[in-house]
Every structure is written in C-alpha cells, then in structure tokens.
C-alpha positions in Angstrom: -15.4 -6.1 9.7 -14.4 -3.1 7.6 -12.0 -3.5 4.7 -8.5 -2.0 5.0 -7.9 0.8 2.4 -4.3 1.7 3.4 -2.8 0.0 0.4 -5.3 1.6 -2.0 -4.6 5.1 -0.6 -0.9 4.6 -0.8 -1.0 3.3 -4.4 -3.3 6.1 -5.4 -0.9 8.6 -3.9 2.1 7.1 -5.7 0.3 6.9 -9.0 -0.7 10.6 -8.7 2.9 11.6 -7.8 4.1 9.7 -10.9 1.6 11.4 -13.2 2.5 14.8 -11.7 6.2 14.0 -12.4 5.4 13.1 -16.0 3.6 16.4 -16.3 6.6 18.3 -15.1 5.8 18.6 -11.4 8.3 16.4 -9.5 7.0 17.4 -6.1 3.5 17.6 -4.7 2.3 18.7 -1.3 0.3 16.4 1.0 -2.7 18.8 0.4 -2.4 18.2 -3.4 -2.2 14.4 -2.9 -5.1 14.5 -0.4 -7.2 16.4 -3.0 -6.8 13.6 -5.5 -7.6 10.9 -2.9 -10.4 13.0 -1.5 -9.4 12.5 2.1 -7.9 14.5 4.9 -4.2 15.6 4.5 -3.4 14.1 7.9 -4.3 10.6 6.5 -2.2 11.3 3.5 0.8 12.5 5.6 0.7 9.4 7.7 0.6 7.2 4.6 3.3 9.2 2.8 5.5 9.1 5.9 5.4 5.3 6.0 6.3 5.2 2.3 9.2 7.6 2.9 10.4 5.4 5.8 10.4 2.5 3.4 12.5 4.5 0.9 9.8 4.8 -1.7 9.4 8.6 -1.3 11.5 11.5 -0.6 10.3 14.6 1.3 11.6 18.1 0.7 11.1 20.7 3.5 11.1 24.5 3.3 10.8 26.3 -0.1 9.2 23.9 -2.6 8.3 21.5 0.1 6.5 18.3 -0.8 6.8 14.7 -1.7 8.3 12.9 -4.7 9.0 9.3 -5.8 12.4 8.1 -4.6 12.8 6.0 -7.8 10.8 5.3 -11.0 7.2 4.1 -10.7 8.2 1.1 -12.9 10.6 0.0 -10.1 8.1 0.2 -7.2 6.1 -2.9 -6.7 2.8 -3.1 -4.9 4.4 -5.6 -2.6 6.9 -2.9 -1.5 4.0 -0.5 -0.9 2.0 -3.2 0.9 4.9 -4.0 3.2 5.4 -0.3 3.9 1.8 0.6 4.8 0.2 -2.7 6.0 2.9 -5.0 7.5 0.3 -7.1 9.3 -0.8 -10.4 7.8 -4.1 -10.5 5.9 -5.6 -12.9 8.4 -4.7 -13.6 12.0 -5.3 -16.6 14.2 -6.9 -16.4 17.6 -5.5 -13.7 19.9 -5.6 -16.2 22.8 -5.0 -20.0 22.8 -8.2 -21.9 21.9 -9.4 -24.7 24.2 -6.9 -27.5 23.5 -9.3 -30.0 25.1 -11.8 -29.4 22.2 -11.0 -31.3 19.0 -11.6 -28.2 17.0 -9.7 -25.9 19.4 -6.8 -28.3 19.2 -6.5 -28.5 15.4 -7.9 -25.1 14.2 -4.6 -23.2 14.3 -2.6 -25.6 12.2 -5.5 -26.1 9.8 -6.1 -22.3 9.3 -2.4 -21.5 9.5 -1.8 -23.6 6.3 -4.7 -22.0 4.4 -3.7 -18.4 5.6 -0.1 -19.0 4.6 -1.1 -20.0 1.1 -3.4 -17.0 0.8 -0.6 -14.7 2.0 1.9 -16.3 -0.5 -0.5 -15.8 -3.4 -1.2 -12.2 -2.4 2.5 -11.4 -2.1 3.2 -13.0 -5.5 0.6 -11.0 -7.3 1.6 -7.7 -5.6 5.3 -8.4 -6.5 4.5 -8.6 -10.2 2.6 -5.4 -10.4 4.2 -1.9 -10.3 2.9 1.5 -9.6 3.5 2.3 -13.3 1.3 -0.7 -14.2 -1.5 0.7 -12.0 -1.1 4.2 -13.5 -1.2 2.8 -17.0 -4.4 0.9 -16.3 -5.9 3.9 -14.5 -5.3 6.1 -17.5 -6.6 3.5 -19.9 -9.8 3.2 -17.9 -10.3 7.0 -18.1 -10.0 7.0 -21.9 -12.7 4.3 -22.5 
C-alpha cells in the first residue's frame, strides 16, 4: 500500500507561499509552487483548490493571477490542512461486513474501531498544535545546519 502524500504536498505549498510572502511576493502561480514541490502543476492546482475551498488560500485571476495565504501561516494548523486535503480517516474497517458467525469476524470491527479511533485522535491532536509557520521555521533551520 502506497503512502499518501497529499498532506505533505499541501503543507509544502503553504510554507512556500508564506516564504514568498515574507520575501515580498504575496502571490505565486501554480507553476511556481509546482517547481518547488517538483511535481506537475495539475497536482498542485488540485491541492491548492482544496485549500482555497477550505478558506486557507485565496486565488486571484487575470493580471497578477496566483495563489496567496488567506491568513497568517501562524494561524493555519496542520489539522486544518489535513481536513482540507485528506478528509478520509487514516485507517478504514472492512468495506463489507465480515462473517459474523466467525468469532474474529464478529469482534474485529469493535476491537479495531477502538484502536483506530485512538490513533486518529492522537494524530489530530498533534496536527492541531503545529502550524504552517512552525513547519517553515523548522524547514529553514534544517537548511542552515
């Protein structure tokens, strides 16, 4: 099973938009963001569109078109980004009902549901206490080492 990188791509894009804002460029095109992420601009536009739908970005059309943060990076938590780009739970239970005549089939959903719920709660807590500004600060600190 491949790992999901939607959150990573979205946080990368937001951090790059914040750094550009600090350097006097409040708006970047999807091509400019894609160049930093090193991926196709279509992938970036899809991600940025989800972030805009969630109110984390604004988009400008026409002359000077591009994307910008809707509010300060220190006000945008990774939980908000996660909810915008990856609203599915981290783990899912069976797509179909397991065999309820089997003792494992009968009890597996409640057993795993409890564990998965705890994992999701821990993930959401950690993402809620980390902002895009925190990620950018750590990113820039790593570069300087």
